C-alpha positions as CSV (number, residue, x, y, z in Angstrom):
1,M,83.1,142.1,114.6
2,T,81.3,143.2,111.4
3,D,82.2,146.4,109.7
4,R,78.9,148.0,110.5
5,P,77.2,146.5,113.5
6,S,73.7,147.6,114.1
7,L,70.7,147.3,116.5
8,R,67.0,147.9,115.8
9,V,65.2,149.9,118.4
10,A,61.7,151.2,119.2
11,V,61.0,154.6,120.7
12,Q,58.1,155.3,123.1
13,I,56.9,159.0,123.1
14,D,54.5,160.2,125.7
15,R,52.1,163.2,125.1
16,Q,50.6,165.0,128.0
17,R,47.6,167.4,127.7
18,Q,48.0,170.9,129.4
19,P,50.9,170.0,131.8
20,N,50.7,173.7,132.9
21,R,48.9,176.8,132.0
22,W,51.5,177.9,129.4
23,E,51.5,174.7,127.4
24,D,48.7,172.9,125.5
25,W,50.8,169.8,125.0
26,R,54.1,168.4,126.2
27,F,56.0,165.5,124.6
28,A,58.7,163.4,126.2
29,I,60.8,160.4,125.0
30,A,59.7,157.8,127.6
31,Q,62.1,155.0,126.6
32,V,64.1,153.4,123.9
33,L,63.7,149.6,123.6
34,I,65.6,146.9,121.8
35,D,63.4,145.9,118.9
36,E,63.8,142.2,117.9
37,G,60.6,142.3,115.8
38,Q,58.2,142.0,118.7
39,F,56.8,145.5,118.1
40,G,55.8,145.1,114.5
41,T,56.6,147.6,111.8
42,T,54.1,150.4,112.2
43,P,53.8,153.1,114.9
44,R,50.9,152.6,117.2
45,L,49.0,154.1,120.2
46,L,49.7,152.2,123.4
47,R,47.3,154.0,125.6
48,D,45.3,157.2,125.8
49,D,43.4,158.2,129.0
50,G,42.5,161.7,127.7
51,T,45.4,163.4,129.6
52,T,48.4,161.2,128.7
53,A,48.9,159.2,125.6
54,S,51.8,156.9,124.8
55,F,52.9,156.0,121.2
56,L,55.4,153.3,120.2
57,H,57.5,153.8,117.0
58,P,59.4,150.6,116.1
59,G,62.0,149.9,113.5
60,F,64.8,152.4,113.9
61,E,68.3,151.2,113.0
62,V,71.3,152.3,115.0
63,S,74.4,151.5,113.0
64,L,77.9,152.1,114.2
65,H,80.4,153.8,111.9
66,R,84.2,154.0,112.3
67,D,84.3,157.8,111.7
68,E,81.9,158.3,114.6
69,A,84.1,156.3,117.1
70,E,85.2,159.5,118.9
71,G,81.5,160.4,119.5
72,Y,80.8,157.0,120.9
73,D,83.8,157.3,123.2
74,L,82.6,160.7,124.4
75,N,79.1,159.2,125.1
76,L,80.6,156.3,127.0
77,G,83.0,158.5,128.9
78,S,80.3,160.9,130.1
79,G,79.5,158.7,133.2
80,S,76.0,158.0,132.0
81,P,75.8,156.9,128.4
82,V,72.6,157.6,126.5
83,W,70.5,157.1,123.4
84,F,70.1,160.4,121.5
85,V,66.7,160.6,119.9
86,M,65.9,163.3,117.3
87,W,62.1,163.9,117.0
88,R,59.7,166.3,115.4
89,I,56.1,167.4,116.1
90,G,53.9,166.6,113.1
91,E,51.4,169.0,111.5
92,T,47.8,168.2,112.5
93,G,44.4,169.6,111.8
94,A,42.6,172.2,114.0
95,T,40.8,169.6,116.1
96,D,43.4,166.8,116.2
97,P,46.0,166.8,119.0
98,P,49.5,166.9,117.7
99,V,51.7,163.8,117.3
100,A,55.5,163.7,117.9
101,T,57.5,161.4,115.7
102,P,61.1,160.2,116.2
103,E,63.2,160.7,113.1
104,R,66.6,159.3,114.1
105,V,68.3,157.4,117.0
106,T,72.0,157.5,117.6
107,V,74.6,156.8,120.3
108,S,77.2,159.3,118.9
109,Y,77.7,162.5,120.9
110,H,79.0,164.2,117.8
111,E,76.0,163.3,115.7
112,A,73.7,164.5,118.4
113,G,75.6,167.8,118.5
114,R,75.3,168.2,114.7
115,L,71.5,167.7,115.0
116,L,71.3,170.2,117.8
117,D,73.4,172.7,115.8
118,A,70.8,172.3,113.0
119,Q,68.0,173.3,115.5
120,E,66.5,169.9,115.8
121,R,64.9,168.5,119.0
122,V,67.2,165.9,120.5
123,D,66.4,164.2,123.8
124,N,68.2,161.3,125.5
125,R,67.4,158.2,127.5
126,P,69.9,156.0,129.4
127,L,71.6,153.2,127.6
128,P,71.1,149.7,129.1
129,P,74.2,147.9,130.3
130,E,74.2,145.3,127.5
131,V,74.1,148.1,124.8
132,C,76.9,149.9,126.7
133,A,79.0,146.8,126.5
134,W,78.3,146.4,122.8
135,L,79.2,150.0,122.1
136,Q,82.3,149.8,124.3
137,A,83.6,146.7,122.4
138,Y,83.2,148.5,119.1
139,T,84.8,151.7,120.4
140,D,87.8,149.8,121.9
141,E,88.4,148.1,118.5
142,H,88.0,151.2,116.3
143,Y,88.9,154.3,118.3
144,R,92.5,155.5,118.9
145,P,92.6,158.9,120.6
146,E,95.0,161.4,119.1
147,V,98.2,161.8,121.2
148,K,98.1,165.3,122.6
149,Q,101.3,167.3,122.0
150,R,102.3,170.2,124.0
151,R,102.3,173.4,122.0
152,R,105.1,175.7,122.9
153,P,103.9,179.4,123.2
154,A,105.0,181.6,120.4
155,S,106.9,183.9,122.8
156,F,109.3,181.0,123.5
157,R,110.1,180.3,119.8
158,A,112.7,182.1,117.8
159,P,111.3,185.0,115.7
160,E,112.0,183.2,112.4
161,D,109.9,180.1,113.7
162,R,106.8,182.1,114.6
């Protein structure tokens, strides 16, 4: 295995007009697809029927890093591993509908948590089995959980050891 394996992915975001009386627009991450160059290099509109529009954003690189191995393990151990997609709503003019743009894609639970702590929007989509296997192989090679040691309560230690 290389030091920093990576995958290229494309993110599809759907925009829905007035999904209820309280919202003008709603955005959702529809899917994350493996991008082997078939989607080009620039974002594009896939369809727009006036109510729902779908946009495809290709070219995101998901690289694995040794120091994130615990985050990968937490994602894999969750029972339903996911892609984490951080996205933002762009500024638009008064007549233009807003557009959401993905900014980052990761498979690390810890990285997603840091983004959420920074008040970013992070949604998730299921990981396909072949990506789970790829991530599991990397995690097995690079992650060694810390051995948990029982801590003796202070009340059971001698006063000079407290």
